[in-house]
MARBA-3410 file (N, C-alpha, C, O; in Angstrom, 1 decimal):
196
0.9,-1.0,0.1,0.3,0.0,0.2,0.9,1.4,-0.3,0.7,2.3,-1.2 ~ 2.0,1.1,1.0,2.7,2.5,1.2,3.7,2.8,-0.4,4.1,3.9,-0.8 ~ 3.9,1.4,-0.9,4.8,1.7,-2.2,3.9,2.6,-3.2,4.5,3.5,-3.9 ~ 2.7,2.3,-3.3,1.5,2.5,-4.0,1.5,4.0,-4.1,1.8,4.7,-5.1 ~ 1.3,4.4,-2.9,1.1,5.7,-2.3,2.0,6.6,-3.0,1.8,7.7,-3.6
3.3,5.8,-3.0,4.5,7.0,-2.7,5.0,6.9,-4.1,5.9,7.6,-4.5 ~ 4.4,5.9,-5.1,4.6,6.2,-6.8,3.8,6.6,-7.0,4.2,7.2,-8.0 ~ 2.7,6.8,-6.9,1.5,7.6,-7.5,1.4,9.3,-7.2,0.8,10.0,-8.0 ~ 2.1,9.7,-5.7,2.3,10.8,-5.1,3.6,11.4,-6.3,3.5,12.5,-7.0 ~ 4.4,10.5,-6.4,5.6,11.0,-7.8,5.3,11.5,-8.6,5.7,12.6,-8.9
4.2,10.5,-9.4,3.7,10.8,-10.7,3.1,12.2,-10.4,3.4,13.3,-11.0 ~ 2.3,12.1,-9.7,1.2,13.3,-9.6,2.4,14.4,-9.8,2.6,14.9,-10.8 ~ 3.0,14.6,-8.7,4.1,15.5,-8.9,4.9,16.0,-9.4,5.6,17.0,-9.1 ~ 4.9,14.8,-10.6,6.0,15.0,-11.5,7.6,14.6,-11.1,8.7,15.0,-11.6 ~ 7.5,14.1,-10.5,8.7,13.5,-9.9,9.7,14.3,-9.0,10.8,14.5,-9.2
9.1,14.6,-8.0,9.3,15.5,-7.1,9.5,15.1,-5.7,9.9,15.8,-4.8 ~ 9.2,13.8,-5.5,8.7,13.1,-4.4,10.1,13.1,-3.6,11.1,12.9,-4.4 ~ 10.4,13.2,-2.5,11.7,12.5,-1.3,10.6,11.7,-0.4,9.6,12.3,0.0 ~ 10.9,10.2,-0.2,10.6,9.5,0.4,11.7,9.6,2.4,13.0,9.6,2.7 ~ 10.6,9.7,3.3,11.7,9.8,4.7,11.2,8.7,5.4,10.1,8.1,5.3
11.9,8.5,6.1,11.6,6.9,6.9,12.3,6.9,8.2,12.9,8.0,8.4 ~ 12.4,6.5,8.8,13.2,6.5,10.4,12.9,5.7,11.5,12.5,4.6,11.1 ~ 12.9,5.6,12.7,12.5,4.5,13.4,11.5,4.9,14.5,11.1,4.3,15.5 ~ 11.3,6.4,14.1,10.0,6.5,14.8,11.0,7.0,16.5,12.0,6.6,17.0 ~ 9.8,8.2,16.7,10.6,9.5,17.9,10.5,9.0,19.1,11.5,8.9,19.9
8.8,8.4,19.4,8.7,8.3,20.7,7.7,6.8,20.9,6.7,6.7,20.3 ~ 8.1,5.8,21.7,7.5,4.7,21.6,6.0,5.2,21.9,5.2,4.5,21.3 ~ 5.5,6.0,22.6,4.2,5.9,23.1,3.6,6.9,21.9,2.6,7.5,22.3 ~ 4.0,7.0,20.6,3.7,7.2,19.4,2.7,6.2,18.6,1.5,6.3,18.2 ~ 3.6,5.1,18.7,3.4,3.8,17.7,3.3,2.4,18.5,3.0,1.3,17.9
3.6,2.6,20.0,3.7,1.5,21.1,2.3,0.7,21.6,2.1,-0.5,22.0 ~ 1.3,2.2,21.3,0.2,2.2,22.0,-0.9,1.3,20.4,-2.0,0.7,20.6 ~ -0.5,1.4,19.4,-0.9,1.0,18.7,-0.5,-0.5,18.4,-1.1,-1.0,17.4 ~ 0.2,-1.0,19.0,0.8,-2.9,19.1,2.1,-2.9,18.1,2.4,-4.0,17.7 ~ 2.9,-1.5,17.6,4.0,-2.0,16.7,5.2,-2.1,17.7,4.8,-1.8,18.8
6.3,-2.4,17.7,7.3,-2.7,18.2,8.0,-1.8,18.8,8.4,-0.8,18.3 ~ 8.2,-2.1,19.9,9.1,-0.8,20.6,10.3,-0.9,20.8,10.8,0.1,21.4 ~ 10.9,-1.9,20.4,12.2,-2.2,20.7,13.3,-1.9,19.4,13.6,-2.5,18.4 ~ 13.9,-0.8,19.9,14.6,-0.3,18.7,15.7,-1.1,17.5,16.1,-0.8,16.4 ~ 15.9,-2.1,18.2,16.7,-3.6,17.4,15.7,-3.9,16.3,16.1,-4.1,15.1
14.3,-3.9,16.8,13.7,-4.5,15.8,13.0,-3.6,14.7,12.7,-3.8,13.5 ~ 12.7,-2.6,15.7,12.1,-1.5,14.5,13.3,-1.2,13.5,13.0,-0.8,12.3 ~ 14.7,-1.3,13.7,15.8,-0.6,12.7,15.9,-2.2,11.6,16.4,-2.0,10.5 ~ 15.6,-3.3,12.1,15.9,-4.3,11.3,14.3,-4.4,10.7,14.2,-5.4,10.0 ~ 12.9,-3.7,10.9,11.8,-3.7,9.6,11.9,-2.4,8.9,11.1,-1.9,8.0
13.1,-1.6,9.3,13.3,0.0,9.1,14.0,-1.0,7.6,13.5,-1.1,6.5 ~ 15.4,-1.5,8.0,16.0,-2.0,6.2,15.3,-2.8,5.7,15.2,-2.6,4.5 ~ 14.5,-4.0,6.2,13.5,-4.6,5.5,12.5,-3.9,4.4,12.5,-3.9,3.2 ~ 11.9,-3.4,5.1,10.9,-2.3,4.3,11.5,-1.4,3.6,10.6,-0.9,3.0 ~ 12.3,-1.0,3.3,13.3,-0.1,2.9,13.6,-0.8,1.5,13.3,-0.4,0.4
14.3,-2.0,1.7,14.9,-2.9,0.6,13.2,-3.2,-0.2,13.2,-2.6,-1.2 ~ 12.4,-3.7,0.0,11.2,-4.2,-0.2,10.7,-3.0,-0.8,10.9,-3.2,-2.0 ~ 10.2,-1.7,-0.8,9.9,-0.2,-1.2,10.9,-0.3,-2.5,10.6,-1.0,-3.4 ~ 12.2,0.3,-2.5,12.8,0.2,-3.5,12.6,-1.0,-4.6,12.8,-0.9,-5.9 ~ 12.2,-2.2,-3.9,12.1,-3.2,-5.3,11.1,-3.3,-6.0,11.0,-3.5,-7.2
9.8,-3.1,-4.8,8.6,-2.9,-5.6,8.5,-1.1,-6.4,7.4,-0.8,-7.0 ~ 9.2,-0.4,-6.4,9.3,0.7,-7.2,10.2,0.2,-8.2,10.6,1.3,-8.7 ~ 11.0,-1.0,-8.9,11.2,-0.9,-9.7,10.7,-1.4,-10.9,11.3,-1.6,-12.0 ~ 9.2,-1.7,-10.4,8.4,-2.4,-11.8,8.5,-3.6,-12.0,7.9,-3.9,-13.1 ~ 9.0,-4.5,-11.5,9.6,-5.8,-11.5,8.4,-6.9,-10.8,7.9,-6.2,-10.0
7.9,-8.0,-10.6,7.1,-8.8,-10.0,8.4,-8.9,-8.8,9.6,-9.1,-8.9 ~ 7.5,-8.8,-7.5,8.4,-9.1,-6.6,7.6,-10.2,-5.4,6.5,-10.0,-5.1 ~ 8.3,-11.0,-5.0,8.2,-12.1,-4.1,9.0,-11.8,-3.0,10.2,-11.3,-3.2 ~ 8.7,-12.0,-1.7,9.4,-11.4,-0.7,8.7,-12.6,0.5,7.5,-12.8,0.6 ~ 9.7,-13.2,1.3,9.4,-13.7,2.7,10.3,-13.6,3.5,11.1,-14.5,3.8
10.4,-12.6,4.1,11.2,-11.8,5.3,10.9,-12.1,6.6,9.9,-12.7,7.0 ~ 11.7,-11.7,7.2,11.7,-12.0,8.6,10.3,-10.9,9.6,9.8,-11.1,10.8 ~ 10.0,-9.6,8.4,8.9,-9.0,9.2,7.8,-8.9,7.8,6.6,-8.6,8.1 ~ 7.9,-9.2,6.8,7.0,-8.7,5.5,7.3,-9.9,4.4,8.4,-10.5,4.1 ~ 5.7,-10.1,3.9,5.7,-11.0,3.2,5.0,-10.5,1.7,3.9,-10.1,1.8
5.4,-10.4,0.8,4.9,-10.3,-0.5,5.0,-11.5,-1.3,5.8,-12.4,-1.0 ~ 3.9,-11.6,-2.5,3.9,-12.8,-3.0,3.2,-12.5,-4.2,2.0,-12.3,-4.2 ~ 4.2,-12.4,-5.4,4.3,-11.9,-6.7,3.3,-10.7,-7.1,2.3,-10.8,-7.8 ~ 3.9,-9.4,-6.4,3.3,-8.1,-7.0,4.7,-7.6,-7.7,5.9,-7.5,-7.6 ~ 3.1,-7.1,-8.6,4.3,-6.1,-9.7,3.6,-4.7,-9.6,2.6,-4.5,-10.3
4.0,-3.8,-9.0,3.5,-2.6,-8.7,3.3,-1.9,-10.3,4.0,-2.3,-11.3 ~ 2.1,-0.6,-10.5,1.9,-0.1,-11.0,0.7,1.2,-10.8,-0.5,1.0,-10.5 ~ 1.2,2.4,-11.0,2.2,2.8,-11.6,3.5,2.5,-10.8,3.5,2.0,-9.7 ~ 5.0,2.8,-12.0,6.5,2.9,-10.7,6.1,4.5,-10.6,5.2,5.1,-11.1 ~ 7.2,4.9,-9.7,7.4,5.9,-9.4,8.0,6.7,-10.9,8.5,6.0,-11.7
7.8,7.9,-11.0,8.4,8.8,-12.5,9.9,8.9,-12.4,10.6,9.0,-13.4 ~ 10.5,8.9,-10.8,11.5,9.0,-11.0,12.4,7.5,-11.2,11.9,6.4,-11.0 ~ 14.0,7.7,-11.8,13.9,6.3,-12.2,14.7,5.9,-10.7,15.1,4.7,-10.6 ~ 14.9,6.7,-9.6,15.6,6.3,-8.4,15.1,7.7,-7.2,15.5,8.8,-6.8 ~ 13.6,6.6,-6.8,13.1,8.2,-5.8,14.2,7.9,-4.4,14.6,6.8,-4.0
14.5,9.1,-3.9,15.3,9.3,-3.2,14.7,8.9,-1.7,13.8,9.5,-1.1 ~ 15.2,8.1,-1.3,14.9,8.0,0.4,16.1,8.6,1.4,17.3,8.4,1.2 ~ 15.5,9.3,2.3,16.1,9.7,3.0,15.6,9.3,4.8,14.4,9.2,5.2 ~ 16.9,9.0,5.4,16.6,8.5,7.0,16.8,9.7,7.7,17.7,10.5,7.5 ~ 15.8,9.7,8.6,15.4,10.8,9.8,16.5,10.5,11.0,17.0,9.4,11.0
16.9,11.3,11.7,17.1,11.1,13.2,18.7,10.9,13.2,19.5,10.7,12.2 ~ 19.0,11.3,14.7,20.4,11.3,15.2,20.9,10.4,16.2,22.0,10.7,16.7 ~ 20.1,9.0,16.4,20.4,8.0,16.8,21.6,7.0,16.1,21.6,6.5,15.0 ~ 22.8,6.8,17.4,23.6,6.3,16.8,23.3,4.8,15.3,23.8,4.5,14.3 ~ 22.2,4.2,16.1,21.8,3.0,15.6,21.3,2.9,14.1,21.2,2.0,13.3
20.8,4.4,14.2,20.3,4.9,12.4,21.7,5.2,11.7,21.6,5.1,10.5 ~ 22.6,5.5,12.0,23.8,5.6,11.2,24.1,4.6,9.8,24.4,4.9,8.6 ~ 24.1,3.6,10.3,24.6,2.6,9.2,23.4,2.9,7.9,23.8,2.9,6.7 ~ 22.0,3.4,8.2,20.8,3.4,7.4,20.9,4.5,6.9,20.5,4.8,5.8 ~ 21.7,5.5,7.9,21.9,6.7,7.0,22.8,6.7,6.0,22.4,7.2,5.0
24.1,6.1,6.1,24.7,5.8,5.0,24.5,4.8,4.0,25.3,4.7,3.1 ~ 23.5,4.1,3.9,23.0,3.0,2.9,22.0,3.9,1.7,21.9,3.6,0.5 ~ 21.4,5.1,2.5,20.1,5.6,1.5,20.5,6.7,0.8,21.6,6.5,0.3 ~ 20.1,7.8,0.6,20.3,8.7,-0.5,20.0,10.1,0.6,19.9,11.3,0.1 ~ 19.9,9.9,1.5,20.2,11.3,2.4,19.8,11.0,3.7,19.5,9.9,4.1
19.9,12.5,4.6,20.1,12.5,5.9,18.9,13.7,6.2,19.0,14.8,5.7 ~ 17.9,13.3,7.0,17.2,14.8,7.5,17.5,14.6,9.1,17.1,13.8,10.0 ~ 18.4,15.6,9.2,19.1,15.8,10.7,17.8,16.2,11.9,17.1,17.2,11.8 ~ 17.8,15.5,12.7,16.9,15.9,13.8,17.2,17.5,14.4,17.2,17.6,15.6 ~ 17.3,18.6,13.6,17.9,19.4,13.8,17.9,21.0,14.6,18.7,21.9,14.8
16.0,20.6,15.0,15.3,21.8,15.7,14.5,21.2,16.9,14.5,20.0,17.2 ~ 13.9,21.9,17.4,12.6,21.4,18.3,12.2,23.1,18.5,12.8,24.2,18.3 ~ 11.0,22.9,19.0,9.9,23.8,19.6,11.3,25.4,20.4,11.2,26.6,20.2 ~ 12.2,24.7,21.1,13.2,26.1,21.7,14.1,26.2,20.9,14.8,27.1,21.4 ~ 14.5,25.7,19.6,15.4,26.1,18.9,16.3,25.5,18.3,15.8,24.4,18.0
17.3,25.5,17.9,18.1,24.4,17.1,18.9,23.6,17.8,19.7,24.2,18.5 ~ 19.0,22.3,17.9,19.1,21.3,18.5,20.8,20.9,18.2,21.5,20.6,19.2 ~ 21.3,20.8,16.8,22.3,20.5,16.6,23.2,22.0,15.4,22.8,22.6,14.5 ~ 24.5,21.9,16.1,25.2,22.7,15.6,25.8,22.7,14.4,25.7,21.6,13.9 ~ 26.4,23.5,13.7,26.9,23.3,12.1,28.2,22.0,12.3,28.2,21.0,11.6
29.1,22.4,13.4,29.9,21.3,13.8,29.6,20.2,13.9,30.1,19.2,13.3 ~ 28.1,20.1,14.7,27.6,18.7,14.8,27.0,17.8,13.5,27.0,16.6,13.3 ~ 26.6,18.9,13.0,26.5,18.4,11.3,27.6,17.9,10.9,27.7,16.7,10.8 ~ 28.5,18.7,10.6,30.1,17.8,9.9,30.2,16.9,10.3,30.3,15.9,9.6 ~ 30.4,16.7,11.9,31.0,15.5,12.3,30.1,14.5,12.0,30.6,13.4,11.8
28.5,14.6,11.8,27.9,13.4,11.6,28.0,12.7,9.8,28.1,11.6,9.3 ~ 28.0,14.1,9.1,28.6,13.7,7.8,29.8,13.0,7.6,29.9,12.3,6.6 ~ 30.6,13.0,8.2,31.9,12.4,8.6,31.8,10.6,8.7,32.4,9.7,8.1 ~ 30.8,10.7,9.9,30.4,9.5,10.4,29.6,9.0,9.5,29.6,7.8,9.6 ~ 28.9,9.4,8.5,28.0,8.7,7.3,29.0,8.0,6.6,29.1,6.8,6.3
29.9,9.0,6.2,31.0,8.4,4.9,30.5,8.9,3.6,30.9,8.3,2.6 ~ 29.9,9.7,3.5,29.0,9.8,2.1,29.2,11.2,1.4,29.1,12.3,2.0 ~ 29.5,11.1,0.1,29.2,12.8,-0.5,29.0,12.1,-1.7,28.5,11.0,-2.0 ~ 29.5,13.3,-2.6,28.6,13.9,-4.0,27.1,13.4,-3.9,26.5,14.0,-3.0 ~ 26.1,12.4,-4.7,24.9,12.4,-4.7,24.0,11.8,-3.5,23.1,10.9,-3.4
24.8,12.8,-2.2,23.9,12.2,-0.9,23.7,14.0,-0.4,24.5,14.9,-0.5 ~ 22.3,13.8,0.2,21.8,15.2,0.6,21.6,15.0,2.1,21.4,13.9,2.6 ~ 21.6,16.4,2.9,21.6,16.2,4.1,20.3,17.6,4.3,20.3,18.7,3.8 ~ 19.6,17.1,4.8,18.7,18.3,5.2,18.4,18.7,6.6,18.0,17.9,7.4 ~ 18.7,19.9,7.0,18.7,20.6,8.2,17.2,21.2,8.3,16.6,21.7,7.4
16.8,20.8,9.7,15.4,21.2,9.9,15.8,22.5,11.1,16.1,22.2,12.2 ~ 15.7,23.9,10.6,16.2,25.0,11.3,15.2,25.6,11.8,14.1,25.0,12.1 ~ 15.4,26.9,12.0,14.6,27.8,12.6,15.6,29.1,12.1,16.2,29.4,13.2 ~ 15.9,30.0,11.1,16.9,31.5,10.5,16.7,32.0,12.4,17.5,31.8,13.3 ~ 16.0,32.3,12.5,16.0,33.5,14.0,17.0,32.6,15.0,17.1,32.9,16.2
17.5,31.7,14.7,18.6,31.1,15.8,19.4,30.1,14.9,20.0,29.2,15.5 ~ 19.5,30.2,13.4,20.7,29.4,13.3,20.7,30.1,11.9,19.8,30.6,11.2 ~ 22.2,30.1,11.6,22.2,30.7,10.0,22.6,29.7,8.8,23.6,29.0,8.8 ~ 21.7,29.8,7.8,21.5,28.3,6.8,22.9,28.4,6.4,23.5,27.3,6.3 ~ 23.5,29.7,6.0,25.0,29.3,5.6,25.9,28.9,6.4,26.9,28.3,5.9
25.9,29.0,7.6,27.0,28.2,8.4,26.4,26.7,8.4,27.3,25.9,8.6 ~ 25.2,26.1,8.4,25.1,24.9,8.3,25.4,24.4,7.0,26.2,23.5,7.0 ~ 25.0,24.7,6.0,25.6,24.9,4.5,27.2,24.4,4.2,27.4,23.4,3.4 ~ 28.3,25.2,5.0,29.1,25.5,5.1,29.8,24.0,5.6,30.9,23.5,5.2 ~ 29.0,23.5,6.7,29.0,22.4,7.2,29.0,20.9,6.4,29.7,20.0,6.7
27.8,21.0,5.0,27.8,20.3,4.3,26.0,19.8,4.3,25.7,19.1,3.5 ~ 25.3,20.3,5.1,23.7,20.4,4.2,23.4,21.0,3.2,23.8,22.1,3.1 ~ 22.8,20.4,2.3,22.1,20.7,1.2,20.9,21.4,1.1,20.6,22.0,0.0 ~ 20.0,21.4,2.1,18.5,21.7,2.2,18.4,22.3,3.3,19.2,21.7,4.1 ~ 17.8,23.3,4.0,17.1,24.1,4.7,16.0,24.0,4.7,15.5,24.7,3.8
15.0,23.0,5.9,13.4,22.9,6.1,13.5,24.2,6.8,14.6,24.4,7.4 ~ 12.6,25.0,6.8,12.1,25.9,7.8,11.7,25.2,9.0,11.0,24.5,8.4 ~ 11.6,24.9,9.9,10.6,24.3,11.2,9.8,25.4,11.7,10.2,26.2,12.5 ~ 8.1,25.1,10.9,7.4,25.8,11.6,6.2,25.2,12.2,5.4,24.4,11.8 ~ 6.4,25.9,13.4,4.8,25.1,14.4,4.0,26.0,15.4,4.5,27.0,15.9
3.4,25.7,15.6,2.6,26.8,16.6,3.4,27.3,17.8,2.8,28.2,18.6 ~ 4.4,26.9,18.0,5.4,27.4,19.4,6.3,28.6,18.8,6.8,29.5,19.5 ~ 6.5,28.6,17.3,7.2,29.7,17.1,6.5,31.3,17.2,7.1,32.3,17.3 ~ 5.3,31.1,17.1,4.5,32.5,17.4,3.3,32.4,17.4,2.9,31.2,17.6 ~ 2.2,33.3,17.1,1.2,33.8,16.6,0.9,32.9,15.2,1.6,32.0,14.8
-0.2,33.4,14.6,-0.3,32.9,13.4,0.4,33.7,12.4,0.9,33.4,11.3 ~ 0.2,35.0,13.1,0.8,36.2,11.9,2.4,36.3,11.8,3.1,37.0,11.0 ~ 2.9,35.5,12.9,4.2,36.0,13.0,5.0,34.6,12.3,6.1,34.6,11.7 ~ 4.0,33.5,12.5,4.5,32.4,11.2,4.1,32.1,9.7,4.4,31.2,8.9 ~ 3.1,33.3,9.7,2.7,33.5,8.0,3.9,34.4,7.6,4.4,34.3,6.5
4.2,35.4,8.7,5.7,36.4,8.1,7.3,35.5,7.6,8.2,35.9,6.8 ~ 7.1,34.4,8.4,8.2,33.3,8.1,8.2,32.6,6.8,9.1,32.5,6.0 ~ 6.7,32.1,6.7,6.4,31.8,5.4,6.9,32.5,4.3,7.6,32.0,3.4 ~ 6.5,34.0,4.5,6.6,34.9,3.2,7.9,35.2,3.0,8.2,35.9,2.0 ~ 8.9,34.8,3.8,10.2,35.1,3.6,10.6,34.1,2.3,11.5,34.4,1.5
9.9,33.1,2.2,10.2,32.4,1.7,11.4,31.1,2.0,11.9,31.1,3.1 ~ 11.8,30.3,1.2,12.9,29.3,1.2,14.3,29.9,1.6,14.6,30.8,0.7 ~ 15.0,29.7,2.6,16.2,29.5,2.5,17.1,28.5,1.0,17.1,27.3,0.7 ~ 17.7,29.5,0.4,18.4,29.0,-0.4,19.5,28.3,-0.3,20.1,28.9,0.5 ~ 20.3,27.1,-0.6,21.5,26.4,0.0,22.1,26.1,-1.5,21.6,26.6,-2.5
23.2,25.3,-1.4,23.6,25.0,-2.8,22.6,24.5,-4.2,21.4,24.1,-4.1 ~ 23.1,24.7,-5.0,22.1,24.1,-6.5,21.8,22.7,-6.2,22.5,21.9,-5.6 ~ 20.8,22.5,-6.6,20.6,21.1,-6.6,21.3,20.5,-7.4,21.9,21.1,-8.3 ~ 21.4,19.1,-7.3,22.4,18.4,-8.1,21.0,17.6,-9.3,21.4,17.5,-10.4 ~ 19.7,17.2,-9.0,19.6,16.5,-9.4,18.6,17.5,-10.9,18.4,17.2,-12.1
18.2,18.6,-10.1,17.2,19.6,-11.1,17.1,20.7,-10.2,17.5,20.5,-9.1 ~ 16.5,22.1,-10.5,16.2,23.0,-9.9,17.1,23.4,-9.1,18.3,23.1,-9.1 ~ 16.3,24.3,-8.0,17.6,25.0,-6.8,16.7,24.0,-5.6,15.6,23.4,-5.7 ~ 17.7,24.2,-4.4,17.0,23.6,-3.3,16.8,24.2,-2.7,17.6,25.0,-2.4 ~ 15.7,24.2,-2.3,14.7,25.2,-1.2,13.7,23.9,-0.3,13.3,22.9,-0.9
13.7,24.3,0.9,13.1,23.4,1.6,11.9,24.6,2.3,11.1,24.1,3.1
END
């Protein structure tokens, strides 16, 4: 179901979808629905699930009997418009480092309602640990009033996603942030410009 929904959205958006995945922030968010709460189990499910999504998006028939998922002879249609729909892994936990390195990008958990939680130096260290370059994206969830997009770009970030939420101020203050438009970082490698 998820593979089909994302592929459909990619077609409707003319190939502009980036798929984000992670372990989940709080066990209270998913544990109450019967989902596993053990981080090792969730990491194994994430790895297997992402491999399965990539296979389904290929358009080839997929049969899979894994530890967590089973698929019997499914051919997805439509396939995504992009030849390789980007997968970004979110979060900062050390256990997720291998997954961040394996896929197409990292969405740093870099801001909360109180401000920036990761410095540009933190971002640079994590990028070094991930060990990827070239066609690899790093998105910073930021607040321009508390962090300088250019400093994060200098640390290796390729996207700045302004963190908008109800604790940033009144509706008029948040709308004023939106009207400023996105903070542009380095030119996008795929097409267009990087904006969040």
